PDB file of the backbone (N, CA, C, O) and the ligand in Angstrom, with CONECT records:
HET     ZN  A 101       1
ATOM      1  N   UNK A   1      88.658  78.476 146.842  1.00  0.00           N
ATOM      2  CA  UNK A   1      89.444  79.479 146.096  1.00  0.00           C
ATOM      3  C   UNK A   1      89.384  79.165 144.596  1.00  0.00           C
ATOM      4  O   UNK A   1      89.809  78.092 144.166  1.00  0.00           O
ATOM      5  N   UNK A   2      88.868  80.083 143.819  1.00  0.00           N
ATOM      6  CA  UNK A   2      88.758  79.824 142.368  1.00  0.00           C
ATOM      7  C   UNK A   2      90.124  79.835 141.701  1.00  0.00           C
ATOM      8  O   UNK A   2      90.980  80.680 141.959  1.00  0.00           O
ATOM      9  N   UNK A   3      90.272  78.869 140.846  1.00  0.00           N
ATOM     10  CA  UNK A   3      91.548  78.805 140.137  1.00  0.00           C
ATOM     11  C   UNK A   3      91.481  79.601 138.845  1.00  0.00           C
ATOM     12  O   UNK A   3      90.542  79.452 138.063  1.00  0.00           O
ATOM     13  N   UNK A   4      92.461  80.430 138.626  1.00  0.00           N
ATOM     14  CA  UNK A   4      92.463  81.194 137.376  1.00  0.00           C
ATOM     15  C   UNK A   4      93.618  80.739 136.495  1.00  0.00           C
ATOM     16  O   UNK A   4      94.769  81.144 136.660  1.00  0.00           O
ATOM     17  N   UNK A   5      93.262  79.899 135.575  1.00  0.00           N
ATOM     18  CA  UNK A   5      94.261  79.461 134.610  1.00  0.00           C
ATOM     19  C   UNK A   5      94.249  80.416 133.427  1.00  0.00           C
ATOM     20  O   UNK A   5      93.565  81.439 133.434  1.00  0.00           O
ATOM     21  N   UNK A   6      95.013  80.059 132.429  1.00  0.00           N
ATOM     22  CA  UNK A   6      95.013  80.968 131.281  1.00  0.00           C
ATOM     23  C   UNK A   6      93.668  80.943 130.547  1.00  0.00           C
ATOM     24  O   UNK A   6      92.897  79.989 130.645  1.00  0.00           O
ATOM     25  N   UNK A   7      93.425  82.003 129.828  1.00  0.00           N
ATOM     26  CA  UNK A   7      92.142  82.156 129.155  1.00  0.00           C
ATOM     27  C   UNK A   7      91.907  81.008 128.186  1.00  0.00           C
ATOM     28  O   UNK A   7      92.833  80.551 127.516  1.00  0.00           O
ATOM     29  N   UNK A   8      90.677  80.550 128.116  1.00  0.00           N
ATOM     30  CA  UNK A   8      90.372  79.477 127.166  1.00  0.00           C
ATOM     31  C   UNK A   8      90.612  79.910 125.727  1.00  0.00           C
ATOM     32  O   UNK A   8      90.557  81.092 125.386  1.00  0.00           O
ATOM     33  N   UNK A   9      90.872  78.932 124.917  1.00  0.00           N
ATOM     34  CA  UNK A   9      91.275  79.180 123.529  1.00  0.00           C
ATOM     35  C   UNK A   9      90.282  80.078 122.780  1.00  0.00           C
ATOM     36  O   UNK A   9      90.687  80.959 122.022  1.00  0.00           O
ATOM     37  N   UNK A  10      89.019  79.856 122.992  1.00  0.00           N
ATOM     38  CA  UNK A  10      88.024  80.554 122.177  1.00  0.00           C
ATOM     39  C   UNK A  10      88.017  82.073 122.395  1.00  0.00           C
ATOM     40  O   UNK A  10      87.589  82.829 121.524  1.00  0.00           O
ATOM     41  N   UNK A  11      88.492  82.506 123.561  1.00  0.00           N
ATOM     42  CA  UNK A  11      88.464  83.944 123.839  1.00  0.00           C
ATOM     43  C   UNK A  11      89.355  84.746 122.898  1.00  0.00           C
ATOM     44  O   UNK A  11      89.141  85.936 122.666  1.00  0.00           O
ATOM     45  N   UNK A  12      90.344  84.067 122.372  1.00  0.00           N
ATOM     46  CA  UNK A  12      91.271  84.770 121.486  1.00  0.00           C
ATOM     47  C   UNK A  12      90.595  85.204 120.193  1.00  0.00           C
ATOM     48  O   UNK A  12      91.007  86.182 119.569  1.00  0.00           O
ATOM     49  N   UNK A  13      89.572  84.486 119.800  1.00  0.00           N
ATOM     50  CA  UNK A  13      88.957  84.781 118.513  1.00  0.00           C
ATOM     51  C   UNK A  13      87.580  85.428 118.651  1.00  0.00           C
ATOM     52  O   UNK A  13      86.873  85.602 117.658  1.00  0.00           O
ATOM     53  N   UNK A  14      87.204  85.778 119.855  1.00  0.00           N
ATOM     54  CA  UNK A  14      85.875  86.324 120.057  1.00  0.00           C
ATOM     55  C   UNK A  14      85.711  87.673 119.354  1.00  0.00           C
ATOM     56  O   UNK A  14      86.331  88.663 119.744  1.00  0.00           O
ATOM     57  N   UNK A  15      84.900  87.703 118.350  1.00  0.00           N
ATOM     58  CA  UNK A  15      84.539  88.909 117.632  1.00  0.00           C
ATOM     59  C   UNK A  15      85.735  89.823 117.409  1.00  0.00           C
ATOM     60  O   UNK A  15      85.743  90.985 117.814  1.00  0.00           O
ATOM     61  N   UNK A  16      86.708  89.280 116.776  1.00  0.00           N
ATOM     62  CA  UNK A  16      87.916  90.040 116.530  1.00  0.00           C
ATOM     63  C   UNK A  16      87.780  90.812 115.219  1.00  0.00           C
ATOM     64  O   UNK A  16      87.591  90.223 114.155  1.00  0.00           O
ATOM     65  N   UNK A  17      87.876  92.115 115.310  1.00  0.00           N
ATOM     66  CA  UNK A  17      87.812  92.932 114.098  1.00  0.00           C
ATOM     67  C   UNK A  17      89.223  93.390 113.756  1.00  0.00           C
ATOM     68  O   UNK A  17      89.807  94.201 114.475  1.00  0.00           O
ATOM     69  N   UNK A  18      89.765  92.880 112.677  1.00  0.00           N
ATOM     70  CA  UNK A  18      91.157  93.200 112.363  1.00  0.00           C
ATOM     71  C   UNK A  18      91.380  94.675 112.050  1.00  0.00           C
ATOM     72  O   UNK A  18      92.513  95.152 112.103  1.00  0.00           O
ATOM     73  N   UNK A  19      90.332  95.388 111.732  1.00  0.00           N
ATOM     74  CA  UNK A  19      90.497  96.775 111.306  1.00  0.00           C
ATOM     75  C   UNK A  19      90.164  97.759 112.418  1.00  0.00           C
ATOM     76  O   UNK A  19      90.004  98.953 112.165  1.00  0.00           O
ATOM     77  N   UNK A  20      90.060  97.271 113.634  1.00  0.00           N
ATOM     78  CA  UNK A  20      89.601  98.115 114.733  1.00  0.00           C
ATOM     79  C   UNK A  20      90.529  99.319 114.944  1.00  0.00           C
ATOM     80  O   UNK A  20      90.088 100.368 115.413  1.00  0.00           O
ATOM     81  N   UNK A  21      91.790  99.170 114.603  1.00  0.00           N
ATOM     82  CA  UNK A  21      92.727 100.257 114.835  1.00  0.00           C
ATOM     83  C   UNK A  21      92.912 101.131 113.599  1.00  0.00           C
ATOM     84  O   UNK A  21      93.650 102.116 113.620  1.00  0.00           O
ATOM     85  N   UNK A  22      92.233 100.755 112.535  1.00  0.00           N
ATOM     86  CA  UNK A  22      92.337 101.563 111.315  1.00  0.00           C
ATOM     87  C   UNK A  22      91.341 102.700 111.350  1.00  0.00           C
ATOM     88  O   UNK A  22      90.332 102.656 112.055  1.00  0.00           O
ATOM     89  N   UNK A  23      91.650 103.704 110.579  1.00  0.00           N
ATOM     90  CA  UNK A  23      90.693 104.797 110.460  1.00  0.00           C
ATOM     91  C   UNK A  23      89.551 104.386 109.560  1.00  0.00           C
ATOM     92  O   UNK A  23      89.744 103.738 108.532  1.00  0.00           O
ATOM     93  N   UNK A  24      88.372 104.772 109.962  1.00  0.00           N
ATOM     94  CA  UNK A  24      87.198 104.404 109.173  1.00  0.00           C
ATOM     95  C   UNK A  24      86.566 105.642 108.555  1.00  0.00           C
ATOM     96  O   UNK A  24      86.485 106.701 109.178  1.00  0.00           O
ATOM     97  N   UNK A  25      86.135 105.486 107.353  1.00  0.00           N
ATOM     98  CA  UNK A  25      85.464 106.574 106.658  1.00  0.00           C
ATOM     99  C   UNK A  25      84.107 106.085 106.224  1.00  0.00           C
ATOM    100  O   UNK A  25      83.935 104.928 105.838  1.00  0.00           O
ATOM    101  N   UNK A  26      83.134 106.990 106.292  1.00  0.00           N
ATOM    102  CA  UNK A  26      81.781 106.496 106.041  1.00  0.00           C
ATOM    103  C   UNK A  26      81.456 106.379 104.563  1.00  0.00           C
ATOM    104  O   UNK A  26      80.470 105.742 104.190  1.00  0.00           O
ATOM    105  N   UNK A  27      82.273 106.985 103.723  1.00  0.00           N
ATOM    106  CA  UNK A  27      82.080 106.765 102.294  1.00  0.00           C
ATOM    107  C   UNK A  27      83.392 106.929 101.541  1.00  0.00           C
ATOM    108  O   UNK A  27      84.405 107.362 102.090  1.00  0.00           O
ATOM    109  N   UNK A  28      83.339 106.576 100.297  1.00  0.00           N
ATOM    110  CA  UNK A  28      84.550 106.583  99.488  1.00  0.00           C
ATOM    111  C   UNK A  28      85.116 107.989  99.353  1.00  0.00           C
ATOM    112  O   UNK A  28      86.327 108.202  99.410  1.00  0.00           O
ATOM    113  N   UNK A  29      84.215 108.933  99.175  1.00  0.00           N
ATOM    114  CA  UNK A  29      84.631 110.319  99.019  1.00  0.00           C
ATOM    115  C   UNK A  29      85.482 110.802 100.174  1.00  0.00           C
ATOM    116  O   UNK A  29      86.533 111.413  99.985  1.00  0.00           O
ATOM    117  N   UNK A  30      85.008 110.516 101.367  1.00  0.00           N
ATOM    118  CA  UNK A  30      85.710 110.953 102.571  1.00  0.00           C
ATOM    119  C   UNK A  30      87.074 110.287 102.671  1.00  0.00           C
ATOM    120  O   UNK A  30      88.060 110.918 103.053  1.00  0.00           O
ATOM    121  N   UNK A  31      87.118 109.017 102.328  1.00  0.00           N
ATOM    122  CA  UNK A  31      88.376 108.283 102.362  1.00  0.00           C
ATOM    123  C   UNK A  31      89.368 108.871 101.368  1.00  0.00           C
ATOM    124  O   UNK A  31      90.547 109.044 101.675  1.00  0.00           O
ATOM    125  N   UNK A  32      88.874 109.171 100.182  1.00  0.00           N
ATOM    126  CA  UNK A  32      89.758 109.696  99.141  1.00  0.00           C
ATOM    127  C   UNK A  32      90.237 111.101  99.474  1.00  0.00           C
ATOM    128  O   UNK A  32      91.371 111.467  99.165  1.00  0.00           O
ATOM    129  N   UNK A  33      89.376 111.882 100.101  1.00  0.00           N
ATOM    130  CA  UNK A  33      89.775 113.229 100.513  1.00  0.00           C
ATOM    131  C   UNK A  33      90.938 113.161 101.488  1.00  0.00           C
ATOM    132  O   UNK A  33      91.906 113.913 101.374  1.00  0.00           O
ATOM    133  N   UNK A  34      90.832 112.257 102.443  1.00  0.00           N
ATOM    134  CA  UNK A  34      91.889 112.082 103.424  1.00  0.00           C
ATOM    135  C   UNK A  34      93.149 111.545 102.768  1.00  0.00           C
ATOM    136  O   UNK A  34      94.260 111.961 103.096  1.00  0.00           O
ATOM    137  N   UNK A  35      92.968 110.629 101.849  1.00  0.00           N
ATOM    138  CA  UNK A  35      94.104 110.067 101.128  1.00  0.00           C
ATOM    139  C   UNK A  35      94.863 111.163 100.398  1.00  0.00           C
ATOM    140  O   UNK A  35      96.093 111.195 100.401  1.00  0.00           O
ATOM    141  N   UNK A  36      94.115 112.053  99.777  1.00  0.00           N
ATOM    142  CA  UNK A  36      94.721 113.141  99.025  1.00  0.00           C
ATOM    143  C   UNK A  36      95.625 113.988  99.918  1.00  0.00           C
ATOM    144  O   UNK A  36      96.742 114.336  99.536  1.00  0.00           O
ATOM    145  N   UNK A  37      95.134 114.310 101.096  1.00  0.00           N
ATOM    146  CA  UNK A  37      95.909 115.118 102.043  1.00  0.00           C
ATOM    147  C   UNK A  37      97.176 114.385 102.460  1.00  0.00           C
ATOM    148  O   UNK A  37      98.256 114.972 102.515  1.00  0.00           O
ATOM    149  N   UNK A  38      97.032 113.095 102.755  1.00  0.00           N
ATOM    150  CA  UNK A  38      98.195 112.328 103.202  1.00  0.00           C
ATOM    151  C   UNK A  38      99.217 112.184 102.094  1.00  0.00           C
ATOM    152  O   UNK A  38     100.422 112.180 102.346  1.00  0.00           O
ATOM    153  N   UNK A  39      98.740 112.065 100.877  1.00  0.00           N
ATOM    154  CA  UNK A  39      99.652 111.943  99.736  1.00  0.00           C
ATOM    155  C   UNK A  39     100.408 113.246  99.532  1.00  0.00           C
ATOM    156  O   UNK A  39     101.585 113.242  99.172  1.00  0.00           O
ATOM    157  N   UNK A  40      99.716 114.372  99.766  1.00  0.00           N
ATOM    158  CA  UNK A  40     100.380 115.664  99.649  1.00  0.00           C
ATOM    159  C   UNK A  40     101.476 115.816 100.699  1.00  0.00           C
ATOM    160  O   UNK A  40     102.520 116.418 100.448  1.00  0.00           O
ATOM    161  N   UNK A  41     101.217 115.261 101.875  1.00  0.00           N
ATOM    162  CA  UNK A  41     102.177 115.384 102.971  1.00  0.00           C
ATOM    163  C   UNK A  41     103.344 114.420 102.825  1.00  0.00           C
ATOM    164  O   UNK A  41     104.442 114.704 103.305  1.00  0.00           O
ATOM    165  N   UNK A  42     103.125 113.296 102.176  1.00  0.00           N
ATOM    166  CA  UNK A  42     104.178 112.304 101.984  1.00  0.00           C
ATOM    167  C   UNK A  42     104.333 112.025 100.506  1.00  0.00           C
ATOM    168  O   UNK A  42     103.604 111.216  99.932  1.00  0.00           O
ATOM    169  N   UNK A  43     105.275 112.689  99.905  1.00  0.00           N
ATOM    170  CA  UNK A  43     105.428 112.457  98.484  1.00  0.00           C
ATOM    171  C   UNK A  43     105.923 111.035  98.266  1.00  0.00           C
ATOM    172  O   UNK A  43     106.779 110.546  99.004  1.00  0.00           O
ATOM    173  N   UNK A  44     105.393 110.390  97.275  1.00  0.00           N
ATOM    174  CA  UNK A  44     105.748 109.001  97.006  1.00  0.00           C
ATOM    175  C   UNK A  44     104.764 108.031  97.609  1.00  0.00           C
ATOM    176  O   UNK A  44     104.727 106.856  97.243  1.00  0.00           O
ATOM    177  N   UNK A  45     103.964 108.529  98.538  1.00  0.00           N
ATOM    178  CA  UNK A  45     102.966 107.667  99.151  1.00  0.00           C
ATOM    179  C   UNK A  45     101.798 107.452  98.202  1.00  0.00           C
ATOM    180  O   UNK A  45     101.346 108.380  97.531  1.00  0.00           O
ATOM    181  N   UNK A  46     101.324 106.239  98.156  1.00  0.00           N
ATOM    182  CA  UNK A  46     100.144 105.972  97.336  1.00  0.00           C
ATOM    183  C   UNK A  46      99.106 105.260  98.174  1.00  0.00           C
ATOM    184  O   UNK A  46      99.376 104.234  98.797  1.00  0.00           O
ATOM    185  N   UNK A  47      97.934 105.819  98.175  1.00  0.00           N
ATOM    186  CA  UNK A  47      96.858 105.248  98.966  1.00  0.00           C
ATOM    187  C   UNK A  47      95.667 104.954  98.082  1.00  0.00           C
ATOM    188  O   UNK A  47      95.374 105.682  97.134  1.00  0.00           O
ATOM    189  N   UNK A  48      94.993 103.879  98.410  1.00  0.00           N
ATOM    190  CA  UNK A  48      93.735 103.631  97.728  1.00  0.00           C
ATOM    191  C   UNK A  48      92.677 103.279  98.773  1.00  0.00           C
ATOM    192  O   UNK A  48      92.986 102.766  99.849  1.00  0.00           O
ATOM    193  N   UNK A  49      91.461 103.558  98.440  1.00  0.00           N
ATOM    194  CA  UNK A  49      90.354 103.325  99.360  1.00  0.00           C
ATOM    195  C   UNK A  49      89.648 102.027  99.009  1.00  0.00           C
ATOM    196  O   UNK A  49      89.512 101.670  97.839  1.00  0.00           O
ATOM    197  N   UNK A  50      89.209 101.337 100.033  1.00  0.00           N
ATOM    198  CA  UNK A  50      88.434 100.124  99.782  1.00  0.00           C
ATOM    199  C   UNK A  50      87.344  99.988 100.826  1.00  0.00           C
ATOM    200  O   UNK A  50      87.493 100.446 101.959  1.00  0.00           O
ATOM    201  N   UNK A  51      86.263  99.365 100.444  1.00  0.00           N
ATOM    202  CA  UNK A  51      85.178  99.138 101.390  1.00  0.00           C
ATOM    203  C   UNK A  51      85.462  97.864 102.170  1.00  0.00           C
ATOM    204  O   UNK A  51      85.793  96.823 101.603  1.00  0.00           O
ATOM    205  N   UNK A  52      85.323  97.974 103.473  1.00  0.00           N
ATOM    206  CA  UNK A  52      85.686  96.878 104.360  1.00  0.00           C
ATOM    207  C   UNK A  52      84.504  95.941 104.591  1.00  0.00           C
ATOM    208  O   UNK A  52      83.383  96.380 104.846  1.00  0.00           O
ATOM    209  N   UNK A  53      84.779  94.652 104.498  1.00  0.00           N
ATOM    210  CA  UNK A  53      83.729  93.666 104.748  1.00  0.00           C
ATOM    211  C   UNK A  53      83.463  93.490 106.238  1.00  0.00           C
ATOM    212  O   UNK A  53      82.384  93.053 106.640  1.00  0.00           O
ATOM    213  N   UNK A  54      84.453  93.834 107.048  1.00  0.00           N
ATOM    214  CA  UNK A  54      84.320  93.611 108.490  1.00  0.00           C
ATOM    215  C   UNK A  54      83.438  94.645 109.155  1.00  0.00           C
ATOM    216  O   UNK A  54      82.598  94.312 109.991  1.00  0.00           O
ATOM    217  N   UNK A  55      83.628  95.896 108.785  1.00  0.00           N
ATOM    218  CA  UNK A  55      82.900  96.949 109.485  1.00  0.00           C
ATOM    219  C   UNK A  55      82.003  97.740 108.543  1.00  0.00           C
ATOM    220  O   UNK A  55      81.275  98.631 108.982  1.00  0.00           O
ATOM    221  N   UNK A  56      82.050  97.429 107.278  1.00  0.00           N
ATOM    222  CA  UNK A  56      81.300  98.106 106.216  1.00  0.00           C
ATOM    223  C   UNK A  56      81.538  99.611 106.157  1.00  0.00           C
ATOM    224  O   UNK A  56      80.708 100.374 105.662  1.00  0.00           O
ATOM    225  N   UNK A  57      82.696 100.015 106.676  1.00  0.00           N
ATOM    226  CA  UNK A  57      83.157 101.377 106.446  1.00  0.00           C
ATOM    227  C   UNK A  57      84.260 101.322 105.393  1.00  0.00           C
ATOM    228  O   UNK A  57      84.591 100.259 104.868  1.00  0.00           O
ATOM    229  N   UNK A  58      84.807 102.467 105.107  1.00  0.00           N
ATOM    230  CA  UNK A  58      85.896 102.524 104.132  1.00  0.00           C
ATOM    231  C   UNK A  58      87.221 102.699 104.846  1.00  0.00           C
ATOM    232  O   UNK A  58      87.297 103.372 105.874  1.00  0.00           O
ATOM    233  N   UNK A  59      88.264 102.095 104.302  1.00  0.00           N
ATOM    234  CA  UNK A  59      89.608 102.268 104.831  1.00  0.00           C
ATOM    235  C   UNK A  59      90.529 102.687 103.695  1.00  0.00           C
ATOM    236  O   UNK A  59      90.206 102.595 102.511  1.00  0.00           O
ATOM    237  N   UNK A  60      91.683 103.150 104.127  1.00  0.00           N
ATOM    238  CA  UNK A  60      92.728 103.443 103.155  1.00  0.00           C
ATOM    239  C   UNK A  60      93.807 102.383 103.270  1.00  0.00           C
ATOM    240  O   UNK A  60      94.133 101.915 104.361  1.00  0.00           O
ATOM    241  N   UNK A  61      94.334 102.029 102.161  1.00  0.00           N
ATOM    242  CA  UNK A  61      95.446 101.080 102.186  1.00  0.00           C
ATOM    243  C   UNK A  61      96.586 101.611 101.325  1.00  0.00           C
ATOM    244  O   UNK A  61      96.375 102.238 100.287  1.00  0.00           O
ATOM    245  N   UNK A  62      97.784 101.338 101.789  1.00  0.00           N
ATOM    246  CA  UNK A  62      98.962 101.772 101.074  1.00  0.00           C
ATOM    247  C   UNK A  62      99.175 100.904  99.855  1.00  0.00           C
ATOM    248  O   UNK A  62      99.169  99.677  99.944  1.00  0.00           O
ATOM    249  N   UNK A  63      99.358 101.531  98.747  1.00  0.00           N
ATOM    250  CA  UNK A  63      99.662 100.740  97.551  1.00  0.00           C
ATOM    251  C   UNK A  63     100.952 101.255  96.968  1.00  0.00           C
ATOM    252  O   UNK A  63     101.024 102.379  96.471  1.00  0.00           O
ATOM    253  N   UNK A  64     101.978 100.418  97.034  1.00  0.00           N
ATOM    254  CA  UNK A  64     103.281 100.818  96.517  1.00  0.00           C
ATOM    255  C   UNK A  64     103.535 100.171  95.188  1.00  0.00           C
ATOM    256  O   UNK A  64     103.226  98.999  94.969  1.00  0.00           O
ATOM    257  N   UNK A  65     104.101 100.951  94.312  1.00  0.00           N
ATOM    258  CA  UNK A  65     104.411 100.415  93.007  1.00  0.00           C
ATOM    259  C   UNK A  65     105.755  99.736  92.987  1.00  0.00           C
ATOM    260  O   UNK A  65     106.172  99.224  91.948  1.00  0.00           O
TER     261      UNK A  65
HETATM  262 ZN    ZN A 101      86.943  97.667 108.555  1.00  0.00          ZN2+
END
């Protein structure tokens, strides 16, 4: 009978992409277009676009003053 203990430590870090749940945009323009819409819908919201090193797509990030 095979014993199933808890997962080995290394599995926790296997190819973990921290941005997997974020929306990805293929270029800055697309990201900014979406940001513009979201800013219109939420006054006071500030978004900026950045290129991601993990997935090489663009993401939006909240920037509060
Ligand atoms: Zn990313």
